[in-house]
N, C-alpha and C positions, 0 to 999 in steps of 0.2 A: 269375562273380562273384569279385572279388577282394577279400580282408578281411585287415587287419592290424589288431592291439590293442595299445595302450599302455596301461600302468598309470600314472596320474597321481598316485595316492594309495593307500592299503591298501584302498580300497573303490571308488574312482572309475576307470571304464575310458574310454579315447579310441580308439573304433573306425572306422577308414576303411574304407568299402565302395565298390567300383567296379562298375558294372553296364554291361554292353556295349551300344552302340547297337544291334546287332541285337535284342537282348531288349526295349529300349525301343521300336524301331519295330514290332516284333510286337505289343506292347500297345497302341500308338496305332492301328495298322490294325485291330486287333479292335473297339476303340470306335468307329471309324469306319464299320466294316461294321455293327456295331449300329444306329448312327444312320440309315445310309442306308435300312434296313428300316422305319423308322419315321417319317423326316423328311418334312414336309410343305413343299414349294417351289412358289411358283406357277410354273404352266407345265408342271409335270411330275405325273404319277401318283405317289401313294405307292409306293415301293419301286422306282420306275424314275428316280431321280435319278441322273445320271452321277456316278461317283465323284469326278471332278475338281471338279464344283460342291460335293459334300459336302465335299472336302478343303478348298477355299476358304473355306466358311463356318464349318466346324466344328473344323478341325485344332488350332487353339491352345488350344480348351477340352478337346479329347481329350487333348492332349499333356499339358496340366496334371494333368488327372485321372489319367493314366497314371503320370506321375511319382509324384505324390502316394502312389498305391496301390503302386508299386514301392519306395518308399523304406520303407512300412510292412511290405510283405511281405519285402523283402530283409533289412530289419533283424532279424525273427525267424528268417530262415534262417540269417543270419549268427551270432547267439547260441548257436543251436543246434549249429552247425558248431563253433564256439568252445568249446561248452559252458560259457557264461556263464549266470549266473541274476540277470536285472536286477531292481532292487529298486523301480523306478518308470519313469515314462516318459522317453525319451531327450531331450536336446535336439540338434536336428538343424541342421547348417549344411552348406549345399551349398558344394562346393569348384569343381565343374565342372558347368555347368547349360546348354551350347549345343546347338541343334538340329544333329543330324547327328554329335554326339560321344559319347563315352562318358559315362555319369554317374557323378560321384564326390561322396561326401558324408560327413561325419563326425558320428557319433553319440556324445554324451558322456552317460555313465550311472553310477548305483551299482549295484554288485551285492551279493547277500547275503553276509555274512560264512561263510567255512568255518571250522569248529573242531569241536573233540571236547570233549564235557562230561566233566568229572571233579571229583575233590576230594570225592566223597561223605563219605570217612572223616574229613574235617576239620569237617564240619558238626556243631554242638553243638546237641541239642534238649532242652528240659526240656518232658517230656509231664505234664499235670496229671493226677491221680487224685482224683476225689471222688464223693460219693454224695448223694442227697437224702434228707436226715434228716426226722423228724417235725417237728422245730423249724423247718425250711426250709420246709415245708408250712403250718405255722401262720403263718409270717411272710408268705408270699404270700396267704394268706386275709387278712390284714389290709390288705396292699396294695391287694387287690381291692376290699375294703370301703371303704377310703378313696377309690379311684378312682370310686367309685359314692355318694360321699357327698351326701347332701341338705341343703339349708339351710333353717331353720324360724326365723321370727321370734322375737326374743329381747328381752325387758323388762329388760334390764341393761346395764351398761357392757362395751364392747368388748374382747374378748379376742383373743390370737393364734390364729388358725385361724378366727374368725369372718369372715362376708362382709359388707362394708359397702356399701351404696350412696351414693356421694358425689358432691358438686359440688365443684369447685376450680378457683381463679383464682390463676395463679402470676405473680410478678413479679421483676424484677432491677432494683436501684437505682430501685425506684419505676415501672419501664416493663414492660408485659405482653409477653411473649415468644411466638413461634410455638410451638404445640404445648403450652403450659403451661396450658391452660385446658380443662375438660370438665365436661359436666352428666351424671348418672345413671349414673356410671361403678360397675361392680361390682368390687370390689377384696377379695381374702382376705388378711386381714393374717398377715405372716409369709411370703407367697409370694414375696417378692423381686421382685415385678413393677416396683416403682417403685424411684426413686433410694434410696440408704442414708439412713436417718433418717426417711424419710417415713411409713413403715408404723408405725414403733416409736413415732412422735408422736401415734398415733391410738389406741394402747392405752389404754382407761379412758375413751374418749370415749363420751357418751350419744347416743342419737337425737335430732336437732333441735339439736344443739349445733354452735356454729362455733368453728373452732380455727385459730389463726395458728401456723404452723410454719416452721422455718427450716433444711431439708436443705440440704447441698452438693453439687453436682455432682462425680462422680469425676473426677480429673485426666485419665483416659484416656476420657471420655465421648465417643461418637461425633461429637456436634455440638460442634465446637471452640470456637464462639462461646460456649458454655455451660460447657465443661470447667473444673473447679475453682471455679466461682462459686457463692456462697451465694445461693439463691432465698428469697423470702417467699411462701408458698402459704397463701391463705384457703380452708379447706376446711369445707364444712357436711357434717355427717352426716345423710342422710336416713332410713336405717334400719339396723339391726343383725339380722343372721341367724346362728344358731349351727348348727355342723355336726353333723348326725345320722348316724351310720353305720348302714347297713342290717343287719338282723338276719340270721343265716345259716339262712335258710328255704327252702322250696321256690321261692318267687317269686324269691329272689335266685339261686338255682341255675338257675332257667329262663333268666335273662339270660345265661347261658353255654352254653345249649344242653342243659343236664343236667336231665332231667325225672324221672329214676327214681334210686332208690338213696339220697336223703336226703342227710344230711351225708357219711356214709361213701362213698357214690357220687361225691359231688362232691370229696372229698378224693383220691379214687383218679384221677379225671379230672384234677385239678389236678397230681397227682404225676406222671403220664404225660406232661402237657406239659412239667413242669419236667425231667423226664429227658431229653424230646427236646432242649430247650433246651441242657441240660448236655452232651450228646453233641455237638452242633452246635458249642457253644463250645470245646469241647477240640480237636475237628477243626480248628476254624478255626485256633485258635492254633498249632496243630502245623504246619498247612499254612503260615502265615504265616512261621515259623521256617525250614521247609525252603526257601521261595522265597527269604527273605534270604539263607540259606546258599549256595544255588545261585548268587545274584547275587555274593556275595563271593568264591565259589570259581572263578568262570567270568568274568572281566571281558573285555567283547568290544566292540569298536567296532561301531556299527550305522549303517546308511545314514540320512543326513539327511532323505531322502524319507519313510522311513516314521515318523520321529519327527515330521514336519510334518503327515503324514496323521493320526496320532494325536492331536497338537494340535486339529486341526479338528474331530475326532469329539468330543474333550472339550469344546470350545467349544460345540458344538451341545447337549450334553448339560446344560451348565451354563445356557444359556438355556432349555431346556426344563424344567429343575427349578425356576429361580428366576422365569422368566417375565419381565414387563416388555417394553419396546419395543426392547431391545436387538438387534442382529443378531449372529451369532457372530462375525463377522470384526472387530467393534468390540471383543471382548474382547483385552487383550495377549496375545500369545502366550507370552511369558515366564512368566506365571501357571501355565501347564500343562506347561512343557517337562520339568521335572524328573520329573513322573508320567507323561508321555508316554514318555520315555525308559525308565523303569521298565518301564513295560508292554511296550515294544517288545523290550527285551532279555530280560524273562521270557518272553514268547512265543516267541522264537527258542530259548532255553535249553531250556525245556520242549519245543518240538518236536524238539529235537535228542534229549533223553532218550528221547521216544517212539520216535524212529527208531532210535537206537543200541540200545536193550532191546527194539526190535520189540514195543511194545506196542499192544494194541488193546482197545477198551471190552469189559468183562467183561458179558455179557447177564444174567447172574445178578445182578451189582451194579447194573445199570441199573434193572431190575424191583425190587430192594430199595429203591433210592432213590425211586423212583415211590411205592412203596407206604409209604415213611416221610412222604413229603410228603403223600400222599392222606388218611394217618390223622388229619390236624388238621382233616378236614371230616366233616360228618354222613353223607355217602353216599361213602364212600372207593372202593368198587368203580366209580362211576361216573367218579369223577376218575382212576383208573387206566385206564379204557377211552378216557377223552377223550385221555389222553396218547398211547397207542398209535395213535389215528387221526390225530395231527397230527406231520407229519414235522418241522417246525420245533422243536415243544417235545421232540421225542425226541432231536434232534440236539444240542440245547442239554444234555439230561441226560447224553447220551454224552460230551460234551465234558467236563462236571464230573467224571464217574466217571473219564475218563481221567487227569484233573489228579490224582484221588485215588490212581489207579494209579501216577502218577509219584512222589508224595509216598511210598506204600509202598515204591516201589524204593529212593528214598534213605534211608528209614529204616532198611532192611536192613543198610547200610553205615554210617550215621551214628552219632555218639556220643549215644546217647539216654539220659537221666535221668529216672526218674519221681518226680515230687513230689506227696505226698498234701497235699490243701488242702481248704478248706470249699467248700461249693457256691457261697456268695457271691463267693468269690475266684476260682473257676473261670470263672464266667459274667460277671465284671466285665471289661468293654471294655478292652482294652491302650491306655494312655494314649499319644498321640502325642508323639514328642520335642520338647522346648522348643526354640525357635530360640535360636542363640547371641546 
């Protein structure tokens, strides 16, 4: 087998492979002999068909099959011989494909980039420090109460926070428009569910009252036919219900699986969950900074094939998440290319850190992570046992632990500054940067 390789770009290789006619004929004859043992030809017993007849009937098919298999096998032999690491399937173009002659073909493909990860010292990390204070627990109790608000009929004018049952008919320039009318809609005033001005105009209304209101659709409203236009809504208030917050009693605590300990026991359980959320939030923010820093310090070119594969995965995820009748390939690739490239680059960089630093998942950290996740369930021991019986779940946890070890490795050399903040600031999601 003869092999030559040409670099057509930083990552693209054009490899020419020559396969001797002797090897081709050996493979063809091997297939013809296999066919002869099982071929059914009229006038001959199975296994007794003369090879000349077998060759006449089946040689073309055997040759095509042999050539296809040879291209596949010799390609992998060649990349191993040349110490190449293909990043995707090759595009194969035969140059010489005649019977009785050597086979020669050209395989064009991309390879994984070769690089060394560095620049850890240039990465700046702001690591948040926070505790769960009693006031934070108090605030969380109020949030939980509001999430479980009940509404009871009220014989008074509507106030912000009330739940109204309404019928409404909307018109623009005297004409009804699609989606502008409904009956029996439940609406909490102040929720921001309706367009600006709609809910405010119903404050002070009485049950049974009909009001005509004139809110204006935002200029950036999703329906461009309505954007910026002022509508006239005729609204009938069928009923008014006032919010009633639940008491902090055993019945309320039981909603969250806390059946003993009263208020103090419930506060302790809430605090434990908040502390777990705080740890995860701080860890996540540090990890994101580390990954951003690795990207900035290690710009690399990545194979287009890997980005294309990741785009396809993101398309499938989007369809699964949002449903509808769309097929993944109907979603424009450019919607996902930036995210796909980031994922691919990070995957390669993180893998190189693991390789360079000879990192392996720490078994103790794997168990600690599983126990941390299991602590959120009522039967944590069963959850831990379930993980250790499921190879796929264990591999996912090991992968996360390995990423954490990468983060720790970078933090040992990075420029880390600790910043004391409140619980609320620590758990607040990082806002995505605004598009220019």
